[in-house]
C-alpha positions in Angstrom: -0.1 0.0 0.1 1.2 3.4 -0.9 0.8 6.4 1.4 0.0 9.8 0.2 1.1 12.6 2.3 -1.2 15.5 1.8 -1.5 19.0 3.5 -4.8 19.4 5.2 -6.1 22.2 2.8 -8.5 22.1 0.0 -6.1 23.6 -2.5 -3.9 22.2 -5.3 -0.7 20.9 -4.2 2.3 18.7 -4.8 2.1 15.5 -2.8 4.9 13.2 -1.6 4.3 9.3 -2.0 5.9 6.9 0.5 7.7 5.2 -2.3 9.4 8.5 -3.0 7.5 9.2 -6.4 6.2 12.7 -7.1 2.4 13.3 -7.4 0.0 16.2 -7.5 -3.3 16.9 -6.0 -6.0 19.0 -8.0 -9.0 20.2 -6.0 -12.2 21.3 -7.6 -15.5 22.5 -6.0 -18.5 20.3 -7.2 -21.7 21.7 -5.6 -21.6 20.6 -2.0 -18.6 18.6 -2.2 -14.9 18.7 -3.6 -13.5 16.5 -6.3 -9.9 15.5 -5.2 -8.0 14.4 -8.3 -4.7 12.6 -7.7 -2.3 12.6 -10.5 1.0 10.8 -10.7 4.1 11.3 -12.9 5.3 7.6 -12.5 3.7 5.0 -14.5 3.8 2.7 -11.5 0.8 4.5 -10.2 -2.6 5.2 -11.6 -4.6 8.5 -11.4 -7.7 8.6 -9.3 -10.2 10.9 -8.0 -12.4 11.0 -4.8 -15.5 12.9 -3.9 -16.2 14.1 -0.5 -17.3 17.3 1.6 -13.6 17.1 3.0 -10.8 14.4 2.4 -10.6 12.2 5.3 -7.5 11.3 7.2 -6.2 7.6 6.8 -8.7 6.9 3.8 -7.8 3.7 2.1 -8.6 4.0 -1.8 -8.4 0.9 -4.0 -7.9 1.5 -7.4 -8.6 -1.1 -10.2 -6.8 -0.7 -13.3 -5.4 -2.7 -16.3 -2.2 -3.5 -14.5 -4.2 -4.8 -11.5 -5.5 -3.4 -8.3 -3.7 -1.0 -6.1 -4.2 0.6 -2.8 -3.5 4.1 -1.6 -3.7 5.4 2.0 -4.1 9.2 2.4 -2.4 10.7 5.5 -3.3 14.4 6.2 -0.4 16.5 7.5 -0.3 20.0 8.8 
């Protein structure tokens, strides 16, 4: 499982992955919630999005892709 270290704000930001690969979080307001779009430069990880009023700490997201399943754990940091 790959951990994503995300600042606890609803703003676009670079993110750190526990395996050292770079990533980026885009945030867009969608009515009464946000769409959090996680984008990765490394081909080992597949992009995904998560819709919620607020991004929860320790959320585990399972991503199904053509390369097989992958799990991410979102860790909020200040």
